[in-house]
Biopython code that builds the backbone (N, CA, C, O; Angstrom):
import numpy as np
from Bio.PDB.StructureBuilder import StructureBuilder

atoms = [
    (1, "UNK", "N", (66.693, -40.986, 4.895)),
    (1, "UNK", "CA", (66.110, -41.173, 3.602)),
    (1, "UNK", "C", (65.538, -42.554, 3.369)),
    (1, "UNK", "O", (66.040, -43.621, 3.722)),
    (2, "UNK", "N", (64.319, -42.345, 2.668)),
    (2, "UNK", "CA", (63.454, -43.542, 2.574)),
    (2, "UNK", "C", (63.552, -43.593, 1.018)),
    (2, "UNK", "O", (63.376, -42.575, 0.350)),
    (3, "UNK", "N", (63.880, -44.988, 0.372)),
    (3, "UNK", "CA", (63.794, -45.167, -0.935)),
    (3, "UNK", "C", (62.731, -45.973, -1.363)),
    (3, "UNK", "O", (62.229, -46.706, -0.511)),
    (4, "UNK", "N", (62.138, -46.001, -2.863)),
    (4, "UNK", "CA", (60.769, -46.485, -2.922)),
    (4, "UNK", "C", (61.228, -47.367, -4.304)),
    (4, "UNK", "O", (61.858, -46.849, -5.226)),
    (5, "UNK", "N", (60.973, -48.214, -4.291)),
    (5, "UNK", "CA", (61.322, -48.784, -5.541)),
    (5, "UNK", "C", (59.830, -49.074, -6.487)),
    (5, "UNK", "O", (58.713, -49.379, -6.071)),
    (6, "UNK", "N", (60.220, -48.890, -7.629)),
    (6, "UNK", "CA", (58.652, -48.761, -8.552)),
    (6, "UNK", "C", (59.483, -49.925, -9.668)),
    (6, "UNK", "O", (60.553, -49.724, -10.241)),
    (7, "UNK", "N", (58.702, -51.037, -9.741)),
    (7, "UNK", "CA", (59.037, -51.732, -10.665)),
    (7, "UNK", "C", (57.863, -52.903, -11.859)),
    (7, "UNK", "O", (56.636, -52.810, -11.806)),
    (8, "UNK", "N", (58.361, -53.584, -12.517)),
    (8, "UNK", "CA", (57.740, -54.515, -13.336)),
    (8, "UNK", "C", (58.638, -56.002, -13.119)),
    (8, "UNK", "O", (59.621, -56.026, -12.378)),
    (9, "UNK", "N", (58.266, -56.946, -13.699)),
    (9, "UNK", "CA", (59.014, -57.944, -13.751)),
    (9, "UNK", "C", (60.389, -58.079, -13.565)),
    (9, "UNK", "O", (60.862, -57.463, -14.521)),
    (10, "UNK", "N", (61.359, -58.542, -12.866)),
    (10, "UNK", "CA", (62.559, -58.346, -12.963)),
    (10, "UNK", "C", (63.276, -58.338, -14.484)),
    (10, "UNK", "O", (63.229, -59.277, -15.279)),
    (11, "UNK", "N", (63.796, -57.345, -14.647)),
    (11, "UNK", "CA", (64.855, -57.270, -15.961)),
    (11, "UNK", "C", (64.023, -56.344, -16.730)),
    (11, "UNK", "O", (64.574, -55.894, -17.734)),
    (12, "UNK", "N", (62.709, -55.914, -16.475)),
    (12, "UNK", "CA", (62.107, -55.045, -17.290)),
    (12, "UNK", "C", (62.780, -53.530, -17.186)),
    (12, "UNK", "O", (63.708, -53.329, -16.402)),
    (13, "UNK", "N", (62.230, -52.447, -18.060)),
    (13, "UNK", "CA", (63.144, -51.123, -17.698)),
    (13, "UNK", "C", (62.930, -50.552, -16.587)),
    (13, "UNK", "O", (63.779, -49.831, -16.063)),
    (14, "UNK", "N", (61.868, -50.768, -16.110)),
    (14, "UNK", "CA", (61.126, -49.983, -14.770)),
    (14, "UNK", "C", (61.297, -50.780, -13.640)),
    (14, "UNK", "O", (60.725, -50.540, -12.577)),
    (15, "UNK", "N", (62.073, -51.738, -13.821)),
    (15, "UNK", "CA", (62.758, -52.484, -12.348)),
    (15, "UNK", "C", (63.733, -52.125, -11.985)),
    (15, "UNK", "O", (64.780, -52.741, -12.185)),
    (16, "UNK", "N", (63.631, -50.813, -11.228)),
    (16, "UNK", "CA", (64.523, -49.725, -10.745)),
    (16, "UNK", "C", (64.181, -48.838, -9.415)),
    (16, "UNK", "O", (63.014, -48.648, -9.073)),
    (17, "UNK", "N", (65.191, -48.361, -8.761)),
    (17, "UNK", "CA", (64.878, -47.429, -7.636)),
    (17, "UNK", "C", (64.883, -46.056, -8.394)),
    (17, "UNK", "O", (65.763, -45.672, -9.165)),
    (18, "UNK", "N", (63.642, -45.327, -8.003)),
    (18, "UNK", "CA", (63.604, -44.159, -8.363)),
    (18, "UNK", "C", (63.760, -42.848, -7.281)),
    (18, "UNK", "O", (63.441, -41.676, -7.481)),
    (19, "UNK", "N", (64.407, -43.505, -5.980)),
    (19, "UNK", "CA", (64.161, -42.430, -5.218)),
    (19, "UNK", "C", (65.776, -42.485, -4.472)),
    (19, "UNK", "O", (65.853, -42.180, -3.282)),
    (20, "UNK", "N", (66.852, -42.828, -5.121)),
    (20, "UNK", "CA", (68.094, -42.955, -4.920)),
    (20, "UNK", "C", (68.451, -41.644, -4.829)),
    (20, "UNK", "O", (68.007, -40.831, -5.640)),
    (21, "UNK", "N", (69.270, -41.293, -3.861)),
    (21, "UNK", "CA", (70.173, -40.126, -3.920)),
    (21, "UNK", "C", (69.924, -39.081, -2.735)),
    (21, "UNK", "O", (69.213, -39.625, -1.890)),
    (22, "UNK", "N", (70.191, -38.034, -2.446)),
    (22, "UNK", "CA", (70.132, -37.013, -1.510)),
    (22, "UNK", "C", (68.509, -36.724, -1.310)),
    (22, "UNK", "O", (68.255, -36.532, -0.121)),
    (23, "UNK", "N", (67.735, -36.670, -1.888)),
    (23, "UNK", "CA", (66.231, -35.889, -1.907)),
    (23, "UNK", "C", (65.753, -36.662, -0.696)),
    (23, "UNK", "O", (66.395, -37.604, -0.231)),
    (24, "UNK", "N", (64.904, -36.344, -0.331)),
    (24, "UNK", "CA", (63.507, -36.849, 0.476)),
    (24, "UNK", "C", (62.662, -36.951, -0.237)),
    (24, "UNK", "O", (62.101, -35.898, -0.538)),
    (25, "UNK", "N", (62.134, -38.271, -0.875)),
    (25, "UNK", "CA", (60.813, -38.885, -1.616)),
    (25, "UNK", "C", (60.505, -39.430, -0.961)),
    (25, "UNK", "O", (61.148, -40.246, -0.300)),
    (26, "UNK", "N", (58.751, -39.019, -0.878)),
    (26, "UNK", "CA", (58.077, -39.499, 0.130)),
    (26, "UNK", "C", (56.266, -39.502, -0.274)),
    (26, "UNK", "O", (55.769, -38.501, -0.790)),
    (27, "UNK", "N", (55.748, -40.261, -0.084)),
    (27, "UNK", "CA", (54.145, -40.186, 0.005)),
    (27, "UNK", "C", (54.101, -40.619, -1.559)),
    (27, "UNK", "O", (53.859, -39.785, -2.431)),
    (28, "UNK", "N", (54.296, -41.682, -1.787)),
    (28, "UNK", "CA", (53.849, -42.394, -2.983)),
    (28, "UNK", "C", (52.512, -42.480, -3.494)),
    (28, "UNK", "O", (51.859, -43.063, -2.628)),
    (29, "UNK", "N", (51.676, -42.149, -4.606)),
    (29, "UNK", "CA", (50.598, -42.609, -4.736)),
    (29, "UNK", "C", (50.216, -42.866, -6.153)),
    (29, "UNK", "O", (50.198, -41.985, -7.014)),
    (30, "UNK", "N", (49.874, -44.274, -6.378)),
    (30, "UNK", "CA", (49.454, -44.457, -7.627)),
    (30, "UNK", "C", (48.245, -44.144, -8.208)),
    (30, "UNK", "O", (47.213, -44.190, -7.538)),
    (31, "UNK", "N", (48.242, -43.705, -9.842)),
    (31, "UNK", "CA", (47.006, -43.402, -10.449)),
    (31, "UNK", "C", (46.429, -44.482, -10.589)),
    (31, "UNK", "O", (47.008, -45.559, -10.728)),
    (32, "UNK", "N", (44.850, -44.261, -10.558)),
    (32, "UNK", "CA", (44.014, -45.526, -10.632)),
    (32, "UNK", "C", (44.167, -46.478, -11.696)),
    (32, "UNK", "O", (43.752, -47.633, -11.597)),
    (33, "UNK", "N", (44.840, -45.957, -12.863)),
    (33, "UNK", "CA", (45.261, -46.969, -14.122)),
    (33, "UNK", "C", (46.837, -47.476, -13.846)),
    (33, "UNK", "O", (47.420, -48.232, -14.622)),
    (34, "UNK", "N", (47.394, -46.976, -12.697)),
    (34, "UNK", "CA", (48.665, -47.572, -12.630)),
    (34, "UNK", "C", (49.552, -46.986, -13.537)),
    (34, "UNK", "O", (50.695, -47.439, -13.592)),
    (35, "UNK", "N", (49.151, -45.857, -14.415)),
    (35, "UNK", "CA", (50.386, -45.704, -15.211)),
    (35, "UNK", "C", (51.208, -44.711, -15.023)),
    (35, "UNK", "O", (51.888, -44.142, -15.877)),
    (36, "UNK", "N", (51.122, -44.421, -13.459)),
    (36, "UNK", "CA", (51.930, -43.130, -12.909)),
    (36, "UNK", "C", (51.848, -43.217, -11.482)),
    (36, "UNK", "O", (50.889, -43.633, -10.834)),
    (37, "UNK", "N", (52.922, -42.794, -11.060)),
    (37, "UNK", "CA", (53.138, -42.558, -9.384)),
    (37, "UNK", "C", (53.334, -41.158, -9.178)),
    (37, "UNK", "O", (54.260, -40.639, -9.802)),
    (38, "UNK", "N", (52.557, -40.364, -8.333)),
    (38, "UNK", "CA", (52.920, -39.088, -7.907)),
    (38, "UNK", "C", (53.346, -39.183, -6.562)),
    (38, "UNK", "O", (52.920, -40.050, -5.800)),
    (39, "UNK", "N", (54.335, -38.153, -6.184)),
    (39, "UNK", "CA", (55.084, -37.986, -4.809)),
    (39, "UNK", "C", (55.481, -36.896, -4.060)),
    (39, "UNK", "O", (55.312, -35.903, -4.768)),
    (40, "UNK", "N", (55.896, -36.604, -3.048)),
    (40, "UNK", "CA", (56.785, -35.122, -3.091)),
    (40, "UNK", "C", (57.972, -35.473, -2.527)),
    (40, "UNK", "O", (58.316, -36.461, -1.878)),
    (41, "UNK", "N", (58.532, -34.503, -2.881)),
    (41, "UNK", "CA", (60.010, -34.650, -2.843)),
    (41, "UNK", "C", (60.893, -33.200, -2.654)),
    (41, "UNK", "O", (60.328, -32.143, -2.936)),
    (42, "UNK", "N", (61.979, -33.195, -2.276)),
    (42, "UNK", "CA", (62.479, -31.599, -1.978)),
    (42, "UNK", "C", (63.846, -32.041, -2.878)),
    (42, "UNK", "O", (64.972, -31.763, -2.464)),
    (43, "UNK", "N", (63.662, -32.639, -3.937)),
    (43, "UNK", "CA", (64.853, -32.881, -4.808)),
    (43, "UNK", "C", (64.958, -31.509, -5.813)),
    (43, "UNK", "O", (65.771, -31.428, -6.734)),
    (44, "UNK", "N", (63.983, -30.456, -5.457)),
    (44, "UNK", "CA", (64.262, -28.974, -6.412)),
    (44, "UNK", "C", (64.608, -27.998, -5.133)),
    (44, "UNK", "O", (64.550, -26.778, -5.281)),
    (45, "UNK", "N", (64.917, -28.495, -4.061)),
    (45, "UNK", "CA", (64.879, -27.542, -2.815)),
    (45, "UNK", "C", (63.928, -27.516, -1.694)),
    (45, "UNK", "O", (64.169, -27.731, -0.506)),
    (46, "UNK", "N", (62.906, -27.247, -2.208)),
    (46, "UNK", "CA", (61.590, -27.481, -1.025)),
    (46, "UNK", "C", (60.924, -28.495, -1.730)),
    (46, "UNK", "O", (61.202, -28.890, -2.862)),
    (47, "UNK", "N", (59.799, -28.994, -0.805)),
    (47, "UNK", "CA", (58.904, -29.803, -1.013)),
    (47, "UNK", "C", (57.704, -29.473, -2.379)),
    (47, "UNK", "O", (56.770, -28.678, -2.273)),
    (48, "UNK", "N", (57.980, -30.199, -3.476)),
    (48, "UNK", "CA", (56.976, -30.193, -4.427)),
    (48, "UNK", "C", (56.637, -31.428, -4.897)),
    (48, "UNK", "O", (57.345, -32.333, -4.456)),
    (49, "UNK", "N", (55.662, -31.788, -5.751)),
    (49, "UNK", "CA", (55.055, -32.589, -6.365)),
    (49, "UNK", "C", (55.823, -33.233, -7.554)),
    (49, "UNK", "O", (56.447, -32.499, -8.321)),
    (50, "UNK", "N", (55.804, -34.359, -7.704)),
    (50, "UNK", "CA", (56.750, -35.355, -8.783)),
    (50, "UNK", "C", (55.832, -35.916, -9.485)),
    (50, "UNK", "O", (54.684, -35.862, -9.044)),
    (51, "UNK", "N", (56.094, -36.617, -10.789)),
    (51, "UNK", "CA", (55.205, -37.499, -10.941)),
    (51, "UNK", "C", (56.238, -38.689, -11.919)),
    (51, "UNK", "O", (57.169, -38.272, -12.607)),
    (52, "UNK", "N", (55.969, -39.825, -11.852)),
    (52, "UNK", "CA", (56.934, -41.068, -12.716)),
    (52, "UNK", "C", (56.058, -41.676, -13.487)),
    (52, "UNK", "O", (55.022, -42.060, -12.944)),
    (53, "UNK", "N", (56.223, -41.886, -14.757)),
    (53, "UNK", "CA", (55.563, -42.829, -15.644)),
    (53, "UNK", "C", (55.966, -44.267, -15.220)),
    (53, "UNK", "O", (57.131, -44.650, -15.111)),
    (54, "UNK", "N", (55.141, -44.821, -15.053)),
    (54, "UNK", "CA", (55.223, -46.559, -15.086)),
    (54, "UNK", "C", (55.547, -47.194, -16.268)),
    (54, "UNK", "O", (56.002, -48.329, -16.407)),
    (55, "UNK", "N", (55.339, -46.560, -16.915)),
    (55, "UNK", "CA", (55.540, -47.369, -18.587)),
    (55, "UNK", "C", (56.955, -46.983, -19.136)),
    (55, "UNK", "O", (57.691, -47.752, -19.754)),
    (56, "UNK", "N", (57.261, -45.513, -18.781)),
    (56, "UNK", "CA", (58.723, -45.435, -19.712)),
    (56, "UNK", "C", (59.711, -44.643, -18.777)),
    (56, "UNK", "O", (60.746, -44.158, -19.234)),
    (57, "UNK", "N", (59.366, -44.531, -17.485)),
    (57, "UNK", "CA", (60.390, -44.144, -16.523)),
    (57, "UNK", "C", (60.611, -42.427, -16.043)),
    (57, "UNK", "O", (61.241, -41.907, -15.122)),
    (58, "UNK", "N", (59.864, -41.941, -17.021)),
    (58, "UNK", "CA", (59.652, -40.339, -17.710)),
    (58, "UNK", "C", (59.579, -39.809, -16.110)),
    (58, "UNK", "O", (58.749, -40.413, -15.430)),
    (59, "UNK", "N", (60.257, -38.878, -15.510)),
    (59, "UNK", "CA", (60.145, -38.206, -14.185)),
    (59, "UNK", "C", (59.775, -36.773, -14.447)),
    (59, "UNK", "O", (60.656, -36.178, -15.067)),
    (60, "UNK", "N", (58.783, -36.095, -14.167)),
    (60, "UNK", "CA", (58.502, -34.728, -14.221)),
    (60, "UNK", "C", (58.056, -34.231, -12.959)),
    (60, "UNK", "O", (57.628, -35.011, -12.108)),
    (61, "UNK", "N", (58.133, -32.727, -12.722)),
    (61, "UNK", "CA", (58.025, -32.006, -11.857)),
    (61, "UNK", "C", (56.709, -31.448, -12.179)),
    (61, "UNK", "O", (56.621, -30.816, -13.232)),
    (62, "UNK", "N", (55.401, -31.617, -11.246)),
    (62, "UNK", "CA", (53.985, -31.089, -11.721)),
    (62, "UNK", "C", (54.077, -29.623, -10.381)),
    (62, "UNK", "O", (53.417, -28.626, -10.675)),
    (63, "UNK", "N", (54.707, -29.595, -9.306)),
    (63, "UNK", "CA", (54.383, -28.242, -8.928)),
    (63, "UNK", "C", (55.780, -27.213, -8.596)),
    (63, "UNK", "O", (56.641, -27.890, -8.035)),
    (64, "UNK", "N", (56.056, -26.301, -8.722)),
    (64, "UNK", "CA", (56.811, -25.043, -8.433)),
    (64, "UNK", "C", (56.694, -24.009, -7.746)),
    (64, "UNK", "O", (56.640, -22.867, -8.201)),
    (65, "UNK", "N", (56.637, -24.374, -6.406)),
    (65, "UNK", "CA", (56.208, -23.058, -5.555)),
    (65, "UNK", "C", (57.102, -22.901, -4.478)),
    (65, "UNK", "O", (57.739, -23.921, -4.215)),
    (66, "UNK", "N", (57.292, -22.076, -3.896)),
    (66, "UNK", "CA", (58.053, -21.761, -2.699)),
    (66, "UNK", "C", (57.470, -22.575, -1.525)),
    (66, "UNK", "O", (58.266, -22.951, -0.664)),
    (67, "UNK", "N", (56.507, -22.805, -1.433)),
    (67, "UNK", "CA", (55.610, -23.121, -0.027)),
    (67, "UNK", "C", (55.874, -24.731, -0.560)),
    (67, "UNK", "O", (56.095, -25.122, -1.706)),
    (68, "UNK", "N", (55.785, -25.375, 0.494)),
    (68, "UNK", "CA", (55.587, -26.825, 0.784)),
    (68, "UNK", "C", (54.443, -27.376, 0.198)),
    (68, "UNK", "O", (53.333, -26.991, 0.566)),
    (69, "UNK", "N", (54.613, -28.478, -0.921)),
    (69, "UNK", "CA", (53.587, -28.939, -1.291)),
    (69, "UNK", "C", (53.775, -30.867, -1.113)),
    (69, "UNK", "O", (54.633, -31.583, -1.630)),
    (70, "UNK", "N", (52.817, -31.193, -0.351)),
    (70, "UNK", "CA", (52.685, -32.789, 0.187)),
    (70, "UNK", "C", (51.445, -33.407, 0.216)),
    (70, "UNK", "O", (50.384, -32.791, 0.110)),
    (71, "UNK", "N", (51.564, -34.815, 0.381)),
    (71, "UNK", "CA", (50.199, -35.413, 0.734)),
    (71, "UNK", "C", (49.309, -35.490, -0.739)),
    (71, "UNK", "O", (48.087, -35.357, -0.815)),
    (72, "UNK", "N", (50.283, -35.748, -1.929)),
    (72, "UNK", "CA", (49.396, -35.976, -3.176)),
    (72, "UNK", "C", (48.578, -37.141, -3.386)),
    (72, "UNK", "O", (48.707, -38.287, -2.955)),
    (73, "UNK", "N", (47.771, -36.657, -4.082)),
    (73, "UNK", "CA", (46.654, -38.019, -4.414)),
    (73, "UNK", "C", (46.192, -37.408, -5.951)),
    (73, "UNK", "O", (46.278, -36.253, -6.368)),
    (74, "UNK", "N", (45.666, -38.648, -6.631)),
    (74, "UNK", "CA", (44.784, -38.557, -7.822)),
    (74, "UNK", "C", (43.381, -38.481, -7.495)),
    (74, "UNK", "O", (43.006, -38.899, -6.400)),
    (75, "UNK", "N", (42.431, -37.914, -8.458)),
    (75, "UNK", "CA", (41.020, -37.675, -8.096)),
    (75, "UNK", "C", (40.802, -39.314, -9.007)),
    (75, "UNK", "O", (41.614, -39.636, -9.875)),
    (76, "UNK", "N", (39.710, -40.135, -8.672)),
    (76, "UNK", "CA", (39.405, -41.718, -9.273)),
    (76, "UNK", "C", (39.384, -41.621, -10.876)),
    (76, "UNK", "O", (39.421, -42.673, -11.513)),
    (77, "UNK", "N", (39.317, -40.221, -11.637)),
    (77, "UNK", "CA", (39.256, -40.370, -13.183)),
    (77, "UNK", "C", (40.485, -39.898, -13.546)),
    (77, "UNK", "O", (40.710, -39.821, -14.754)),
    (78, "UNK", "N", (41.387, -39.544, -12.721)),
    (78, "UNK", "CA", (43.081, -39.290, -13.125)),
    (78, "UNK", "C", (43.179, -38.073, -13.521)),
    (78, "UNK", "O", (44.321, -37.617, -13.555)),
    (79, "UNK", "N", (42.044, -37.186, -13.934)),
    (79, "UNK", "CA", (42.156, -36.120, -14.693)),
    (79, "UNK", "C", (42.737, -34.879, -13.675)),
    (79, "UNK", "O", (43.217, -33.851, -14.152)),
    (80, "UNK", "N", (42.643, -35.083, -12.429)),
    (80, "UNK", "CA", (43.205, -33.872, -11.615)),
    (80, "UNK", "C", (44.169, -35.015, -10.570)),
    (80, "UNK", "O", (44.425, -36.219, -10.597)),
    (81, "UNK", "N", (44.559, -33.640, -9.529)),
    (81, "UNK", "CA", (45.542, -34.210, -8.287)),
    (81, "UNK", "C", (45.130, -33.241, -7.305)),
    (81, "UNK", "O", (44.789, -32.098, -7.610)),
    (82, "UNK", "N", (45.157, -33.689, -6.123)),
    (82, "UNK", "CA", (44.999, -32.878, -5.032)),
    (82, "UNK", "C", (46.212, -33.098, -3.700)),
    (82, "UNK", "O", (46.660, -34.223, -3.477)),
    (83, "UNK", "N", (46.497, -32.309, -3.170)),
    (83, "UNK", "CA", (47.474, -32.389, -2.087)),
    (83, "UNK", "C", (47.166, -31.202, -1.125)),
    (83, "UNK", "O", (46.238, -30.395, -1.186)),
    (84, "UNK", "N", (48.123, -31.294, -0.274)),
    (84, "UNK", "CA", (48.204, -30.126, 0.918)),
    (84, "UNK", "C", (49.137, -29.440, 0.862)),
    (84, "UNK", "O", (50.253, -29.930, 1.036)),
    (85, "UNK", "N", (48.960, -28.013, 0.586)),
    (85, "UNK", "CA", (50.151, -27.098, 0.553)),
    (85, "UNK", "C", (50.061, -25.941, 1.686)),
    (85, "UNK", "O", (48.975, -25.643, 2.184)),
    (86, "UNK", "N", (51.316, -25.288, 2.074)),
    (86, "UNK", "CA", (51.403, -24.252, 2.686)),
    (86, "UNK", "C", (51.610, -22.821, 2.274)),
    (86, "UNK", "O", (52.214, -21.943, 2.890)),
    (87, "UNK", "N", (50.903, -22.742, 0.940)),
    (87, "UNK", "CA", (50.661, -21.794, 0.007)),
    (87, "UNK", "C", (50.322, -20.340, 0.877)),
    (87, "UNK", "O", (50.963, -19.293, 0.974)),
    (88, "UNK", "N", (49.114, -20.748, 1.411)),
    (88, "UNK", "CA", (48.255, -19.769, 2.012)),
    (88, "UNK", "C", (48.878, -19.329, 3.504)),
    (88, "UNK", "O", (48.414, -18.449, 4.229)),
    (89, "UNK", "N", (49.855, -20.027, 3.732)),
    (89, "UNK", "CA", (50.364, -19.629, 5.295)),
    (89, "UNK", "C", (50.453, -20.928, 6.442)),
    (89, "UNK", "O", (51.297, -21.215, 7.291)),
    (90, "UNK", "N", (49.345, -21.462, 6.089)),
    (90, "UNK", "CA", (48.990, -22.552, 6.698)),
    (90, "UNK", "C", (48.635, -23.949, 5.549)),
    (90, "UNK", "O", (48.499, -23.906, 4.326)),
    (91, "UNK", "N", (48.578, -24.828, 6.247)),
    (91, "UNK", "CA", (47.946, -26.390, 5.228)),
    (91, "UNK", "C", (46.942, -26.052, 4.562)),
    (91, "UNK", "O", (46.509, -25.099, 5.209)),
    (92, "UNK", "N", (46.320, -26.187, 3.752)),
    (92, "UNK", "CA", (45.277, -26.014, 2.936)),
    (92, "UNK", "C", (45.177, -27.041, 1.724)),
    (92, "UNK", "O", (46.210, -27.146, 1.062)),
    (93, "UNK", "N", (44.212, -27.725, 1.378)),
    (93, "UNK", "CA", (43.969, -28.776, 0.467)),
    (93, "UNK", "C", (43.906, -27.777, -1.082)),
    (93, "UNK", "O", (43.132, -26.831, -1.222)),
    (94, "UNK", "N", (44.685, -28.144, -1.916)),
    (94, "UNK", "CA", (44.705, -27.551, -3.300)),
    (94, "UNK", "C", (44.291, -28.645, -4.111)),
    (94, "UNK", "O", (44.176, -29.792, -3.678)),
    (95, "UNK", "N", (44.039, -28.256, -5.429)),
    (95, "UNK", "CA", (43.547, -29.354, -6.531)),
    (95, "UNK", "C", (44.054, -28.645, -7.864)),
    (95, "UNK", "O", (44.034, -27.430, -8.066)),
    (96, "UNK", "N", (44.498, -29.602, -8.713)),
    (96, "UNK", "CA", (44.741, -28.903, -9.908)),
    (96, "UNK", "C", (44.903, -29.983, -10.945)),
    (96, "UNK", "O", (45.188, -31.156, -10.706)),
    (97, "UNK", "N", (44.691, -29.452, -12.107)),
    (97, "UNK", "CA", (45.014, -30.435, -13.389)),
    (97, "UNK", "C", (46.237, -31.786, -13.062)),
    (97, "UNK", "O", (47.172, -31.845, -12.264)),
    (98, "UNK", "N", (45.822, -32.558, -13.867)),
    (98, "UNK", "CA", (46.834, -33.924, -13.456)),
    (98, "UNK", "C", (48.201, -33.506, -13.994)),
    (98, "UNK", "O", (49.148, -34.187, -13.602)),
    (99, "UNK", "N", (48.443, -32.553, -14.780)),
    (99, "UNK", "CA", (49.925, -31.962, -15.352)),
    (99, "UNK", "C", (50.326, -30.951, -14.174)),
    (99, "UNK", "O", (51.459, -30.509, -14.365)),
    (100, "UNK", "N", (49.770, -30.499, -13.106)),
    (100, "UNK", "CA", (49.795, -29.507, -12.095)),
    (100, "UNK", "C", (49.301, -28.160, -12.712)),
    (100, "UNK", "O", (49.396, -27.239, -11.901)),
    (101, "UNK", "N", (48.884, -27.857, -13.724)),
    (101, "UNK", "CA", (48.399, -26.648, -14.301)),
    (101, "UNK", "C", (46.919, -26.292, -13.637)),
    (101, "UNK", "O", (46.057, -27.160, -13.497)),
    (102, "UNK", "N", (46.736, -24.919, -13.250)),
    (102, "UNK", "CA", (45.316, -24.540, -12.745)),
    (102, "UNK", "C", (45.218, -25.091, -11.400)),
    (102, "UNK", "O", (44.356, -25.923, -11.116)),
    (103, "UNK", "N", (46.125, -24.627, -10.512)),
    (103, "UNK", "CA", (46.524, -25.185, -9.535)),
    (103, "UNK", "C", (45.241, -23.829, -8.619)),
    (103, "UNK", "O", (45.310, -22.615, -8.813)),
    (104, "UNK", "N", (44.248, -24.493, -7.717)),
    (104, "UNK", "CA", (43.425, -23.511, -7.128)),
    (104, "UNK", "C", (43.314, -24.202, -5.607)),
    (104, "UNK", "O", (43.184, -25.423, -5.518)),
    (105, "UNK", "N", (43.371, -23.366, -4.433)),
    (105, "UNK", "CA", (42.680, -23.867, -3.188)),
    (105, "UNK", "C", (41.291, -24.301, -3.142)),
    (105, "UNK", "O", (40.306, -23.844, -3.722)),
    (106, "UNK", "N", (41.435, -25.457, -2.185)),
    (106, "UNK", "CA", (39.905, -25.762, -1.994)),
    (106, "UNK", "C", (39.571, -25.217, -1.040)),
    (106, "UNK", "O", (38.670, -24.388, -1.173)),
    (107, "UNK", "N", (40.158, -25.450, 0.342)),
    (107, "UNK", "CA", (40.022, -25.316, 1.554)),
    (107, "UNK", "C", (40.279, -23.952, 2.223)),
    (107, "UNK", "O", (41.481, -23.691, 2.276)),
    (108, "UNK", "N", (39.674, -23.250, 2.614)),
    (108, "UNK", "CA", (39.973, -21.810, 3.465)),
    (108, "UNK", "C", (39.697, -21.659, 4.849)),
    (108, "UNK", "O", (39.112, -20.657, 5.262)),
    (109, "UNK", "N", (40.058, -22.542, 5.574)),
    (109, "UNK", "CA", (39.509, -22.866, 7.124)),
    (109, "UNK", "C", (40.334, -22.296, 7.748)),
    (109, "UNK", "O", (40.005, -22.022, 8.902)),
    (110, "UNK", "N", (41.625, -21.906, 7.323)),
    (110, "UNK", "CA", (42.817, -21.397, 8.080)),
    (110, "UNK", "C", (43.206, -22.687, 9.333)),
    (110, "UNK", "O", (43.800, -22.326, 10.349)),
    (111, "UNK", "N", (42.947, -23.686, 9.211)),
    (111, "UNK", "CA", (43.439, -24.569, 10.207)),
    (111, "UNK", "C", (43.609, -25.815, 8.990)),
    (111, "UNK", "O", (42.934, -26.205, 8.037)),
    (112, "UNK", "N", (45.095, -26.232, 9.704)),
    (112, "UNK", "CA", (45.933, -27.122, 8.798)),
    (112, "UNK", "C", (44.870, -28.316, 8.266)),
    (112, "UNK", "O", (43.997, -28.872, 8.933)),
    (113, "UNK", "N", (45.190, -28.514, 6.975)),
    (113, "UNK", "CA", (44.135, -29.495, 6.567)),
    (113, "UNK", "C", (45.285, -30.223, 5.594)),
    (113, "UNK", "O", (45.962, -29.547, 4.820)),
    (114, "UNK", "N", (45.428, -31.616, 5.711)),
    (114, "UNK", "CA", (46.410, -32.575, 5.171)),
    (114, "UNK", "C", (45.527, -33.981, 5.206)),
    (114, "UNK", "O", (44.558, -34.387, 5.847)),
    (115, "UNK", "N", (46.443, -34.531, 4.105)),
    (115, "UNK", "CA", (45.821, -35.953, 3.838)),
    (115, "UNK", "C", (44.635, -36.254, 2.855)),
    (115, "UNK", "O", (43.983, -37.298, 2.843)),
    (116, "UNK", "N", (44.442, -35.066, 1.952)),
    (116, "UNK", "CA", (43.363, -35.175, 1.326)),
    (116, "UNK", "C", (43.027, -36.747, 0.616)),
    (116, "UNK", "O", (43.944, -37.556, 0.478)),
    (117, "UNK", "N", (41.930, -36.994, 0.287)),
    (117, "UNK", "CA", (41.517, -37.971, -0.372)),
    (117, "UNK", "C", (40.208, -37.372, -1.182)),
    (117, "UNK", "O", (39.466, -36.563, -0.627)),
    (118, "UNK", "N", (40.010, -37.759, -2.335)),
    (118, "UNK", "CA", (38.992, -37.534, -3.443)),
    (118, "UNK", "C", (37.794, -38.920, -2.839)),
    (118, "UNK", "O", (38.126, -40.007, -2.367)),
    (119, "UNK", "N", (36.634, -38.485, -3.026)),
    (119, "UNK", "CA", (35.513, -39.385, -3.055)),
    (119, "UNK", "C", (35.539, -40.205, -4.449)),
    (119, "UNK", "O", (36.327, -39.835, -5.320)),
    (120, "UNK", "N", (34.820, -41.143, -4.639)),
    (120, "UNK", "CA", (34.375, -41.857, -5.986)),
    (120, "UNK", "C", (34.214, -40.906, -7.305)),
    (120, "UNK", "O", (34.786, -41.039, -8.386)),
    (121, "UNK", "N", (33.225, -39.858, -6.890)),
    (121, "UNK", "CA", (33.172, -39.229, -7.883)),
    (121, "UNK", "C", (34.013, -37.865, -8.043)),
    (121, "UNK", "O", (33.709, -36.982, -8.845)),
    (122, "UNK", "N", (35.072, -37.821, -7.198)),
    (122, "UNK", "CA", (36.184, -36.796, -7.450)),
    (122, "UNK", "C", (35.701, -35.560, -6.897)),
    (122, "UNK", "O", (35.962, -34.471, -7.409)),
    (123, "UNK", "N", (34.931, -35.720, -5.754)),
    (123, "UNK", "CA", (34.414, -34.292, -5.133)),
    (123, "UNK", "C", (35.037, -34.450, -3.879)),
    (123, "UNK", "O", (34.926, -33.576, -3.019)),
]
sb = StructureBuilder()
sb.init_structure("model")
sb.init_model(0)
sb.init_chain("A")
sb.init_seg("    ")
for serial, (resi, resn, name, xyz) in enumerate(atoms, 1):
    if name == "N":
        sb.init_residue(resn, " ", resi, " ")
    sb.init_atom(name, np.array(xyz, "f"), 0.0, 1.0, " ", f" {name:<3s}", serial, name[0])
structure = sb.get_structure()
């Protein structure tokens, strides 16, 4: 298990570990504004995307699908997220609103697509 510490200066409410336990939490990525961290985790039974607020420590699940979702990233304006998913039977790139709603498949090449990165213009 890998553990990741997200924190502020020592003693602040967010100077804590958020990946402790039996889950496999991985691939953290900060939002461009530094207010959130997105990561993949199997804490719900399979790999889904989760988000942690760096302001208040609130944790929320962004995806809920039987397939594995991983390789998360924010687009530069933080209004959307991108990730790799096996929802279509092989790994393809998906995109959704920052809260996980409106998920849509971006690539359709039937070849494993992983580690998506948005360009500065979000495309």
